[in-house]
C-alpha positions in Angstrom: -8.8 -7.4 -26.7 -6.0 -6.5 -24.3 -7.0 -5.7 -21.1 -6.9 -2.4 -18.6 -6.3 -3.0 -15.4 -7.5 -1.2 -12.0 -5.5 -2.3 -8.7 -6.5 -0.4 -6.0 -4.5 -1.4 -2.7 -5.5 -1.5 0.7 -3.5 -1.9 4.1 -4.3 -4.1 6.1 -7.7 -5.3 4.5 -8.7 -8.7 6.5 -10.1 -11.6 4.4 -11.1 -13.2 7.4 -12.7 -9.6 8.9 -14.3 -9.5 5.2 -16.4 -12.2 5.6 -17.0 -12.7 9.3 -18.2 -9.1 8.8 -20.1 -9.2 5.7 -18.4 -6.6 3.7 -19.8 -7.6 0.5 -18.6 -3.9 -1.2 -15.2 -5.1 -1.4 -16.3 -8.6 -2.9 -16.6 -8.0 -6.2 -17.4 -11.3 -8.5 -14.7 -13.6 -7.5 -12.4 -13.3 -4.6 -9.5 -14.9 -2.5 -6.5 -14.5 -0.3 -3.2 -14.2 -0.5 0.0 -15.5 2.3 2.6 -13.5 3.4 4.0 -15.2 6.2 6.8 -16.4 3.9 8.7 -12.5 4.4 10.3 -12.1 7.7 8.9 -8.7 8.5 5.6 -7.6 7.6 6.1 -3.9 6.9 4.0 -2.1 4.4 6.5 -0.9 1.9 8.4 -4.2 2.0 5.1 -5.7 1.5 4.2 -4.1 -2.1 7.6 -4.0 -3.1 7.1 -7.6 -2.5 3.6 -8.0 -4.0 5.7 -5.5 -7.4 8.4 -7.8 -8.0 7.1 -11.4 -7.3 10.2 -11.3 -5.1 11.3 -11.2 -1.7 12.9 -8.4 -1.6 14.1 -8.8 1.9 16.6 -11.8 -0.1 17.8 -8.7 -2.4 19.1 -6.0 -0.5 15.9 -4.7 0.9 15.6 -6.2 4.1 13.6 -3.5 6.7 17.4 -2.4 8.4 18.7 -2.0 4.8 15.0 0.0 4.3 15.7 2.0 7.1 19.0 3.2 6.0 17.8 3.9 2.8 14.9 6.1 3.4 17.3 8.4 5.8 19.6 8.7 3.8 17.9 9.8 1.0 15.6 12.4 3.5 18.6 14.6 4.2 18.9 17.1 1.0 23.1 16.2 0.9 25.1 13.5 0.9 27.6 15.3 3.0 25.1 16.3 5.1 24.3 12.6 5.9 27.5 12.0 6.6 28.0 14.5 8.6 25.3 13.7 11.0 26.4 9.9 11.0 29.6 10.9 12.4 27.3 13.0 15.1 25.2 10.0 15.8 28.8 8.0 16.8 29.8 11.4 19.3 28.3 9.9 23.2 27.4 12.8 24.1 24.0 14.2 25.0 21.6 14.5 22.3 20.9 18.1 20.5 17.7 17.6 18.8 20.0 17.9 15.3 17.6 16.3 13.5 14.9 18.3 14.7 17.3 21.3 13.7 18.2 19.7 10.0 14.6 19.2 10.0 13.0 23.3 10.6 15.9 24.4 8.5 14.3 22.2 5.8 17.1 20.4 5.0 15.9 16.4 5.9 12.7 15.4 4.9 10.1 15.1 8.1 8.2 11.9 6.1 10.3 10.6 4.0 8.9 7.7 1.5 10.4 4.6 1.3 11.3 3.3 -2.3 13.1 0.3 -3.6 16.7 0.6 -4.6 17.1 0.7 -8.6 17.8 -2.9 -9.3 14.7 -3.4 -7.6 12.5 -0.9 -9.4 13.6 -2.4 -12.8 12.1 -5.9 -11.2 8.7 -3.9 -10.3 5.9 -5.3 -13.3 5.0 -1.4 -13.7 8.1 -0.6 -14.8 8.9 -4.2 -16.7 4.8 -2.9 -18.4 6.5 0.6 -18.9 9.6 -0.7 -21.2 6.6 -2.9 -23.3 5.5 0.7 -24.1 1.9 0.3 -21.6 0.7 3.2 -20.3 0.7 3.2 -16.6 0.0 5.7 -13.6 0.8 4.7 -10.2 0.0 6.8 -7.3 1.3 6.8 -4.2 2.4 3.1 -4.1 4.7 2.2 -1.3 8.1 1.1 -2.0 7.7 2.0 -5.6 7.1 6.0 -5.5 5.2 7.5 -2.8 5.8 10.2 -0.8 2.7 11.0 2.0 2.2 7.4 2.7 5.4 7.7 6.0 3.1 10.5 7.3 0.1 8.1 8.0 3.1 5.2 9.6 4.9 7.3 12.3 0.9 9.7 13.4 -0.7 6.1 13.6 2.5 5.5 16.4 2.6 8.8 17.7 -1.5 9.4 18.4 -1.6 5.3 20.5 -1.9 6.4 23.3 -3.7 9.8 22.4 -7.6 10.8 23.3 -9.9 9.1 20.7 -10.9 12.1 19.0 -7.5 12.9 17.6 -7.0 9.0 16.3 -10.2 9.5 14.6 -8.7 12.4 12.7 -6.3 11.1 11.3 -8.5 8.1 10.0 -10.4 11.3 9.0 -7.8 12.6 7.2 -6.1 9.2 5.8 -9.7 9.3 3.8 -9.6 12.7 2.5 -6.4 11.4 1.0 -7.7 8.6 -0.5 -11.0 10.5 -2.2 -7.8 12.5 -3.5 -5.3 9.5 -4.4 -9.0 7.6 -6.4 -9.6 11.3 -7.9 -6.7 11.2 -9.5 -6.7 8.0 -10.9 -10.2 8.0 -12.5 -8.5 10.5 -14.3 -6.3 8.4 -15.4 -8.8 5.6 -16.3 -10.7 8.6 -18.2 -7.5 9.2 -20.3 -7.5 5.2 -21.3 -4.3 4.4 -19.3 -4.0 0.0 -19.9 -3.0 -0.1 -15.8 -4.0 2.7 -13.5 -2.9 1.4 -9.3 -3.4 3.5 -6.8 -3.4 3.1 -2.6 -4.6 3.8 0.2 -3.6 3.2 3.8 -6.6 2.5 4.8 -8.2 0.1 6.5 -4.5 0.3 9.0 -4.4 3.1 10.2 -7.9 3.1 12.2 -6.6 -0.6 13.4 -4.2 0.5 15.2 -6.2 3.5 16.7 -7.7 0.8 18.6 -5.8 -1.6 21.3 -7.8 -5.0 21.6 -11.3 -3.2 20.4 -14.4 -4.1 22.2 -18.1 -3.8 21.1 -18.2 -0.2 20.5 -14.5 -0.1 18.5 -15.4 -2.5 16.3 -19.1 -0.9 14.9 -16.3 1.9 14.5 -13.5 0.1 12.3 -16.2 -1.7 10.4 -17.8 1.6 9.1 -14.5 3.1 8.6 -14.3 0.2 6.4 -17.9 1.6 5.0 -16.3 4.6 4.6 -13.0 3.7 2.6 -15.6 1.9 0.4 -17.6 5.2 -0.1 -14.1 6.9 -1.3 -13.1 3.9 -4.0 -16.9 3.4 -5.4 -16.1 5.8 -8.0 -13.1 4.8 -8.7 -14.5 1.1 -8.9 -17.8 2.0 -11.0 -16.2 3.9 -13.8 -13.7 1.4 -14.4 -16.0 -0.4 -15.1 -18.1 1.6 -17.2 -14.8 1.5 -18.9 -14.3 -2.0 -19.2 -11.2 -2.2 -16.8 -10.4 -5.4 -14.6 -10.5 -4.3 -10.8 -7.9 -5.9 -8.6 -8.6 -5.1 -5.3 -5.5 -5.8 -3.3 -4.4 -5.4 0.5 -0.9 -6.6 1.7 -1.5 -8.1 4.9 -4.3 -8.7 7.1 -5.0 -8.1 10.2 -5.6 -10.2 13.7 -7.7 -8.0 16.7 -7.2 -10.9 18.7 -3.2 -10.4 18.9 -3.4 -7.3 17.4 -1.1 -7.8 14.7 -0.4 -8.3 11.0 -1.6 -11.0 9.8 0.0 -13.4 7.4 -2.7 -13.4 4.7 -3.8 -10.5 2.9 -7.2 -10.6 0.6 -7.2 -9.9 -3.6 -10.3 -9.6 -5.1 -11.3 -9.3 -9.1 -14.5 -7.6 -11.2 -14.4 -10.2 -13.7 -14.1 -14.4 -13.3 -9.9 -14.9 -13.7 -8.7 -16.8 -16.7 -8.7 -20.7 -16.2 -4.6 -19.8 -15.3 -4.9 -17.2 -12.9 -3.1 -18.9 -9.9 -3.0 -16.5 -6.9 -1.4 -18.3 -3.5 1.0 -16.0 -2.3 1.7 -12.1 -2.5 5.0 -13.4 -4.8 2.5 -14.8 -6.9 0.9 -11.4 -8.5 3.3 -10.2 -10.7 3.7 -12.7 -12.7 -1.0 -13.3 -13.0 -1.1 -9.3 -13.3 1.7 -9.3 -17.0 0.0 -12.3 -18.2 -3.6 -10.3 -17.5 -2.5 -7.1 -18.9 -0.5 -8.9 -22.1 -2.9 -11.1 -23.1 -6.3 -11.0 -25.2 -9.3 -12.8 -23.2 -12.7 -12.8 -22.7 -13.4 -11.1 -20.0 -17.0 -11.8 -20.8 -16.3 -15.6 -20.5 
C-alpha cells in the first residue's frame, strides 16, 4: 500500500542531548542523526529549505544575505515604497525611525516570513508531490510558507538579557502556538492527506533563553523538551492510529558548551526504515521521502 507520511519538524532538537538526557519520547522505533555542516550559515529558514529541496540553497540564490534582502523587500506592501526606503537608507543623516513608522501605518510587516524564491520552491518535495497529485498539508514551514516563525526568532534575540520570567513566557507562547499547529495537522490526518508537515520553533527558543546554563537551567530546558513532546503527542498518536509513517526531524542541534547551533540534526521514524533508506546529511531527506511516499512498501516488514 502507498505510504502516507507525517513530518514533525522540531527546531534544534539535538541528537546528543536526546541520548544523554534519555529523551526516549523522540526516538520512536528507529532514530539517527544527519550532518548539516556543509551549510555555511546554520540559519533555520536556509536549513529547512535545504531539507525540502535536497540542495545547498546557498549555492542556488538563497544565501543568508539574499534571504534577508528578499524578506525585507517582501515585507513592504508596495514595491515603490520599498524603492523609496532603499533610497532613504543611502542618505547619511540621523535615523528618523522611518521603518517603525511604516510598520505602525500597516505599510510594512513587522515579522515577515522567509520563503524561498520560486525556482527553489518548485524543487521542494512538497511541490513535486503536489504536481504528482498527492494531497499535501504544510503548516508554518520555514523557507516554504511560514508567517509566524520570524516573531520568535526576533523575540529570542530581544529577550536574551531580559528577566528570566519574560523569557519563559516566550517559550510558553511558542508551546501554545505549537499546539495550534498540531491541531491543524491532526485535521489534515483525519481528512486522509497523503503528506502532512508541520513545524515548531521549539526547543530552539528555549535553548537560546539561557547562556551557559547551570544545572537548574538544564533541568528547565529538559522540562521544555518534555512539554514539547506532550504538545505533539496527539499528532504522533493519531498518525499511528491512521497508519501513517511519522518522521520527527530537526534542522540542526545545539551545543550547550559553545552555545551555538551544532552540525548534526536528529531524525526518527515510527517504522523500521526500508533497506534503501539512507540519510547521512540534511540533503538526503528529499529523495528518501519521495521514495517512501511514492513506492508501495509493507510498513510491517
